[in-house]
N, C-alpha and C positions, 0 to 999 in steps of 0.2 A: 248226674245232674246236667241239664242242658245249659248251654251258654246263654248269657243275657244278650238279647239282640242289640243292645247298645255297646257291647264290647267290640273292639277291633278284631279283625279276623285272626291276627297273630296270637292273640291272648286266649289261651285255652283255660278251661276250668280246671284248677289243680286237683289232683287226687288227695292232696293234703295241703291245706292252706297255711300250715305251720312250717312246711319244709323250707330249707335254705339251699338254694341252688349253689353248688360249690363254685361255679364259674363267676358268680355275681358277688358273693359275700367275701369278706376277709378270710384268709386261709384258716384262721383260728376260730372262726365263728361256729358255735355249736349251741344246742339247747341243753340246759342242765336237766337233771332228773325232775325238777319241778316245772320244766317248760320255759324257763327264763332264758333269754338270749345272753350268751357269754362271748366276749371278744377279748383275745389276749389273756384269757384266764380270769377276766373280771366280769362279774355279774352286772348287767346294765342297769338293773333296778337300784343297785347300790351306788353306781356311778351317778345316776340321776339324782338320787337322794343327797349325794355329797356335792355335786357340781351344778345341779339344776338342768333344766332343758330350755331351749334346744341345746344340743351338745354334740360336737364332732368327736368321735372316738376313733383314734388312729392306731392300728395294729402295727407297732414298731417293727416286729420281726417280719411281718409280711412286706412292708414297704422296703425295708433294707434287703430282704431276701430277693425281691424282684430287681432291685438296683444291682445287686451282685450278680444275679443270674444273667441280666442283659449285658453287663460289662463282660463277664466271662464268655458269653456266647459270641459277642462281637470280636473279642480277642482271639478266640479259637477259630472262628470262621474266616477272619481276614488273614490270620497266619496261614491258614490252609491255602489261600490263593496268593501267598507271597507278599502280603502287606500287613498293615496294622490298622487299628481303629481307635478313635477318640470318642468316648461317650460323654455327652454333656447332659446333665439333668436340666430340663426346662423349668426354671424357677417360677415362671408365670403360672404354672398349673397350681402350685401350692408351695409357699415358702415361709419358713420361720428360721430363726437362728439355729435351733437344734436340728431341724431337718437338713439345713445346709451342711452342718457338721457331719451328719450321717452320710450324706452323699459323698463328701470329700473323703471321709474315713473309709468308705467302701470302694474307693478307687475311681469315682466319676469326677468330671469337671462340672461346672454350673454355668448356665446361660442366664443373664439378667437382661431386662429390657427397659429399665428406668433407673433414675437416680435413687429412688426409694428402694428398689430391689437390690441395687448395688450396696446401699447403706446396710441393709440386713446382712448381706453376705460378708461385708467387711467387719461388721460387728461380731460376726461369728469367729473372727480371727483367721480367716482363710487367706492363703497366699493368692494375691490378685492374678498371678500368672495362670491360675487354674480356672479363670473366668473368661467368658465371652460376653460382649455387649451387643444387643439387638436394638431395633427400633427404627421406624420410618421417619421419625422427626426428633432425633436426639438434640437436646438443647446444647448450646455452646458450653454451658456450665457442666452438663453431664459428660460431654466429650472431654472437657478439660480435666475433670476429676478422674474419669476412668483412665485416661492416658497418663495422668500424673501419678496415680498409684501403681501403674505398671500392669494394666490389664493384659491378659494373654492374647486376646484378639478382639477387634472391632469389626462387626459386620456392616459394611458400607451399603446403604440402601438407596443412595442417589448420587448423582454427580457432584452436587454441592458438598456432600459430606467428605468427598475425597480431599478437597482443599482444606476443609475445616479440621479434619483429623490430622492432616499433614502439618498444619500450622501449630496445633496443640503439641504434636510430637516434637517439632522443632523447638518450641518454647521450653519443653521439659527435657530436652537433650536426649531423646529416645528415638529408636527406630521401632515404629509401632506395627506389629503384624496385623494384617487386615484380610478379610474375605469380602467378596463382592456378591451381593444377593441378586440372583437372576430371576426373572419372570419367565419360566420355561414355556408357558402356554398350556401346561398340563395341569389338570385339577382332578382331585379324587371325586368319586361319586358320593357326594356328601351334601350337607346343608349349604345353601347359598352363602350364608355369612361365614362359613368355615372354609370355603374354597378359596385359598389365598394365593393361587398361582395362575389366575387368568390374566389376559392382557390388560383388561380394563379394571385395574385395581391399584391400591396405593402402595403395594410392596414391590421392591426391586426394580430392575431395569430390564428391558427386553433383550433377548439373546443377540439380536442384531447389533445392539450397542455395546456388547462386551469388549470387543477389540479396542475401541476408542477409550472406553473407561479404564481398561487395564493399562493401556499405554499411558494414560494420565496418572494412574497410580505409580507406575514404574518411573515416571519422570520426577517423582519426589524421593530424594535421598532419605527422608525421614519415615518412609513407608516400606514395609515388606509385604509383598503379595503372596498370600498363602494359597488362594484358590477360589473357586466358585462356590456359592451357597444356593441351595434350593429348598423350598418348603412348599409342598403341594396341597396341604390341607390337614384336616384333623379327623379323628375317628375313622381311620382307614382300615378296611378288613381284607383287602386284596393287594397283591404286589404288582399288578399290571401297570398302575399309574407310575409307581416308582421306576419300573423298567423303562417306560417311555421317557420319563424325565431324564433318567440316566443316559439314555441314548442321545437325547438332544444336547445334554450338557457335555458329554464326551466329545461330540463333534466340535464344540467350541474349545473345550479343554485341549484337544489335540492341536488346534491352530495356535492357541496361546503358548504352547510349549516351544513353538518356533522362535518366540521372542524372549524366552527366559524360563526359569523354573516355575512349575505349578505343582507344589508338593502335595496338596490336599484337594479333596472334594467333599463338601458337606451336603448330605442328602436330607437334612432336617429331621423332623419327627412326624407326629400325627398317627402313630400306631394305635389302633382301636382297642377298646375293652368291651366286655359284656356288661350292659346295664340291665338286661332282662334275660330270661332263660332261653330265648330264641336267638339271641346274639351269639355269633360264633367268631370269636377273635382268634387271630393267628397266635399260636404259642410263641413266647419270646425267642426260644431257640430257633424256630422256623423262620422268624423275621430275620434274624442274623444270617442264617444259611441262605435264604432267598436273596437278600440284598448282596451278599458276597458273590453269589453266582451271577447276579445281574451286572455287578461292577466288573467282574472278571470277563464276562462276555463282551461288554461294551468296550473295555480296554483292548481286548484282542481284535475286535472289529476295526478299531482305529489304529492299531499297531503302536500303542503307547504303553508305558509301564503302568501298573496298577498303583494309583495314588493312595496315600493315607486317607481313609474315609472317616468322616465325623458324622455322628447322628445325635439327635436331640430329643430323646423320649422324656415325657413328663407324665402325661395321663397314664401311660402303661405301667409306670412305677407306683405312682401315688394314688391313682383313681380307685382301684379295687381294695385298697388297704383300709378304707375309712367308711364308716357308716354314721349317719346323723340320727340322734335319738330325740324324739319329740314326745310331748304329752297330748293326748287327744282331749279336745274340748267339746264343742257342739257336734251333733250328728243330725243330719236331715235326710229323710227319704224323699227324693224328688221324682215325681211322675213325669216321664218324658214321652212324647209322641214318637211312634215308630211307623214308618210307611213301608209297606211291602208291595212292590210293583213287579212281582215275579211272574205274573200271568203272561202267556204268549202274546197277548194283544196289548200288553202294557198295563192291564188292569190289575187291581189288587185290593188291598184293604188297609185301613189304618187301625193301629192298636197302640198300646202304651207299655212301657216297662219302667222299672224302678232303678234309679241310680242313687246309691247311698253316698252323700257328701260327708266326709270325715274331716273335720277341721282340726288343725294342730296349732301349737303355740309359736310357730315360725312361719316360713313361707318364702316369698321372693326376696326377702332381705338376707336369707342365708343360702338359698338355691334359686337363682334366677334363670337357670338353664332351660327349665321347662317353658317358661314364659318367653324367653329370648329365642330359643332354637326349636321349641316343640319337642324337647328331649323326653325320652321315656325312662322311667325308673321302676325299681322293684321295692315293695314295702312288705313288712311283716309286723304283726303284734309282737312286741319284744318282752313284755312283762309276764306273759303266760302263754300257754298253748290252749287250744280250744278244739272241741269236737263238733262245733256248730258247722252247718253247711256253709259253703263259700258264697259270698255275696259280692256283686260288682260294686266297687267303690271308686270315688275320686277323692284324692287327698288334697284338701284345700288349705291355703295359708290363712293368716288372720289379717292381711292387709286390705285396704280399701280399693281393691282392683278385682274385677271379675276374672281377669287373667292370672290371678295369683293362685296357680295350681302347681303343686309339687309333683304329684303322681297322677297323671291323667286317667289311667285305666289300670286297675288291679283287682284281684280277688282276695278278700280277707274273710276270716270267719264272720258270719253274720251277726254274732253277738258282740262285736266290737263296741266299746262303750266309753263314755267320758272317764278320764283317769287312766286309761290304758296307756302304756308306752308304745310308741310306734317307731320302728327303725326303717330308715330308707338306706339302701345299699349303694355302694360305689359312688360316694360323694366326695372322694378325696381331691378330685381335679376340678377346678373352676367353679367350686361352690363357695368355700371359705374365701378364696382369692377374689371372687366377684361379690362378696357380701357387702351390704350397704345398710344405711340407717333410715330407710323409708319408714314413714310413720313414727320416726324416732324410736325404733327398736334398737337396742344394743346388739352388737354382733356377738355370736356365741363363742364360748371358749373352745379350745382344742386340747384334748386330753390324749396323751400317749399311754397305751397299755402294753405291758410286757410281763409275762410270767406272773400274772395275778396282781401286779403292782400298777398303779396309775399315777401319772404326774401331769401337771399343767404345762403345756407348751406355750399357750396364749390364754391369758385370763379373760373372763367375761367382761365385755364393755358395760360400764355402769351408766346410770343417768347422770352422775357427776361428770363422767367422761364426755357425755354428749353436750352438757351445758358449758363445759370449761372454755370452749372457743367462742361462745356467744358473748360479745362485749356489752350486752345489755344487762348482764348479771354481775354483781359484785358480792363478795362475801368470803368467809374463811375458806381457803383452799380453792377459791374460784377467781382469784385475781387475774387481771389481764396478763397474759404471758407473752 
């Protein structure tokens, strides 16, 4: 079958539109003998019947396995170069009380970047010394609470925060460990909004200001300087940008050592994952090995000891472990004009092609990444398999926005129909965490599956939940709180 001319060049017509690319789906994802998608040993049609749709299905063994794998890889590779590593799970990607407990039990630390995220992790009963606090505009209340509970590290993002954190530490009678976030001027080859290490952006301070900032930190007896912090972007597939950032940071790191200890270097996260079958993500073991080599080379170049290195993976752990299950509603075949100007003189012809719009019962309220970043995703019919020829589809949400598209381009069996369950892969990172109530849709539940058992991590948001904060309504269970 030839490709639909409306399809992007990277999207090939699949030999089997039922197939599950192993690099994209949770490690336990398979089709049963009846063709139904199973994750973590649980049939998604049964999950949908019990918990409704949309539904986030999280493969617990996959998420925890990736967390352990990346921690062990960094332990091994940095021991190889005579140092050690600290792995922080980036809670902003996806955070619940139970997920926080998994990460700590599996030997990771956790980064939070707001008072709310800190509250979740503290509610999980986690030792605050295992936590780090991020944020470019931490409130005085957030700083005070974090320092007061004994947080392990605060990442200082501006000069004003140095004095604020120092004052909080003095108030609570602590010496607060801090890192200083630098803007290295290096950015990954990624989406403009995800490139968080350019000079003209809100995060960190320029490398040229490091010496003065660290001197200011060291002037406070209530602060302990741990080292520099860098985050160069998200969804990164190559190590080149990390290498350049490390070289620039080590030049500053070496100078700072002349004034006192600099025990750590934090290289951030941003390790990419596969959202489609053409994405080639670095294996977790390779990430650790390449970063260890980069750090060892940079340290040798500047003649300084290899520091303890911290990293902050989030997406690489939780992203591939989760799929979102939707129910198909309306379907429309839309005829779209196609212009062919392939003639040598620029001439050509106009024709048309069909794009099938498959609408689902969720959308940008549970996955805004496609609308926000133009992100690509993979989708499959989950409630059955089909021998029908593949048809180009666009998976649309139900919101009143033309940009409410969850999967921009995909091939599905042409007999997709209302009532089918549709699964979208790799939705663990920045989907539930960015979910919202646009058009007053309740946010979906999160279900963890393991060995054929399913349990609710976060329940579905109800209409009562949505109305509870509206002071115009009074009634049983809806009193002003």
